[in-house]
Residue, then its C-alpha position, 0 to 999 in steps of 0.5 A: m500500500t502506498a504510504t500515508l503522507a508524513r504530514p497529511a495535507a490540510h485544507t480548512r475542514v479536510l485532511v487528505d491521507t491514504a485510503v484504507p480497507d475500512d473506507v470501502a463502504a464510505l467510498r461506495d456511498l460517496y460515488q453513489a452520491v456523486y454518480g448515482d447508479c451509473y458509475p462505470l468503474r469497479l474502483g468505486t462499486d466493487p468492494v473486493a476490487m476496491a480493497a485489493a486496489m488499496d493493497d496494490p503498490a501500483v495504486d495511490w488512492r487518496v481520500a479527503r476526510d472532514t476533520a470535524t465529523g471524520g466523514l469521507v467527503g472526497s476521493a481520487l486515485l492514481r494508477i501507476d505503470m512502472p515499466l512505462r513510467i505512466g500514470k492515470v488519474e481516476g475517480i475524482a469525486v467530492h460529495p455534493d455537500h462539499g463542492g466548491a471548497g477546493i477539495a478536488g484540487l487538493l486531492l489532485e495536487t496531492l497525487m501530482d506530488s506523488a507522481f512528479g515530486a521528489e520521490g515521484c517516478l513517473d514521466s507523464v500522467y493522463a486523465t479523461a474528463r466528462c464533457v457535460s460541464p467544463a468544470p472537470q476539464r478546468l480542474l485538470l487544466r488548472h493543475g498543469f494538464h494539457p488538452l490533447g483530444v476528445l473521444p466521441g462516445a467513449v463511455t456509457l453512463r446514463e447515456v453515451e458520452t464524449l470524454a476529453l483527454l488531458v496529459r501532464y508531464r514531468d518538468g523537462i519532458p519531452t526533450r527529443r521526440r521521434a519525427p513522425g514522417t509521412v502520416p495519412r491525410e485523415l490525421a491533418p485536422l487533429l495535428e493542426a488542433a494539437r499545433s494550436h496548443g504548441v505541440d510541434f512536429d519535426d519533418l512532418q509530411v501529410a499524404t495527399e490521398l485518403v485511405a481507401a475503405r476495406t470491407r469485412t472478410d467474414t473470418d471465423l474467430e474463436v473468443s475466450h474470456d477465461a481470465g487465466l487463459v487470456l493472461k497466460r497466452f498474452a504473457r507468452a505472446a509478449a515475452g521479451t517485448a516492451p509493454t504495449l500500452p500502459l495500465h491495461r491487461p487483456n480480458t478477451l482473446l480472439m483467435t482463428p481456429d487454426g491458430r494463425f493469429e491471436a488478438y488481445a483486447v479489453i472489453d468493459a461492457v458496463a462502460g460500453n467500450g473496449l481497447l484493442l491491444g494488438g495481435h500475435p505472432s505479429p504486433e500488427d493487427p491482422e488486417e484481413a480480420l480487423g473488421d471481424i475483430l471489431r464485430e466480435m468486440a461490439d457484439r460483446g458490449a464494446a460500442y466504442i473501440e479504441a486503438v493506440l498506435p505509434l504516430h510514425d507507424r503509417n501502415r498500421i494507422e492506415q489499416h485502422l482507418a480503412h476499417g472505420f477508425t477515426p483519429t481522436a487524440l494524441y499522446p505526445a512523448m508517451r514512450l521513451e525508447d533508446g533515448i527518443w520519445h515516441d508520440y502515439l495516436l488514439l483512434g476510435h471506432t464508433t457510430a457516435r459523432v461529436d455534436a458541438d452544440a451538445l458538448d459543454v467544454d472549455e474553449r481550449f478544447s474547441p480545436y479538437v471539437q472542430q477537427h471532428s467536423h472534418v472527419r469522414a464517416p466510418v467507411c465500414p458498417n458498424p460491427s454491432d449492426t452486422v447480423k451475427r452468423g449462425 
């Protein structure tokens, strides 16, 4: 368990310290008070998962306690990926009766000190914020996070919602980034939006032609959600290679009956989303079956499917664009390899579209909202709209 602050941070009537298993019931009540019955994260609804997280050295969970009553009035946590030196802020919540007192900011800055302070070990931390109000975005922006994109239809709460992506870096990072080379034309609006926020790209060239559409090949796939099998096969496939994506372990294995390839994914049917982690024996997703992989994931509850690819990997990006993915956000300097920082691209596959009038975002996200008006509609049918084979 992460250590409690030697001198816990005080804020008028609240004290910030580390969450302990005795806090689980109060934390569930807190998330219920803030989100009702639609909170999608297990670390806020599942007592077993919450207690396990509090005993996990890769989770720094902080709570705010009312010094007068001892009641728990706020919560936020930082999940840590040590091999990649990346963290993610999740679960920022303040009881409605204590809103506007700066408690969320105090919790967030405590986590940032844990990540980037004298004893911190991370190079970057990312977070997503809802777009039903600018308040959660502005909280992160005030604390040094940079706006890097919007993710249409990325989560289902009471209804399908768009999320904003933000990243904060350790001081001095990045120092040197790999030039992306030539990128598909479809990325140009997103890159221009990033440039408007000071993200520069050396030796960047944009292709002149759009990526041609690909159709699904109706490849037969076997799908397993057996946790032991999925993790064992994934560990074997990834042995000796660098971690693929931060903070994600697959819970789904998709493979051809002849074993020609395996693809790994994370599916969260409660939140209505999924993440494609890649394939084996090649790290590249098998192009001819990508549409079928998307269909299988959508049929199992992933209405929004995300892929995260190196910005310099034009071939794989074009494969995904050809199967209906659209560029949604950037993560500059996500990984350090051989002394050079590598930028990554987030792509999303969904039927949801950004309706600027329906979003309530800080003006600093306007370039990212506007870039979606230039994104062409998916070139392939949404997998969940296809008829399942008998």
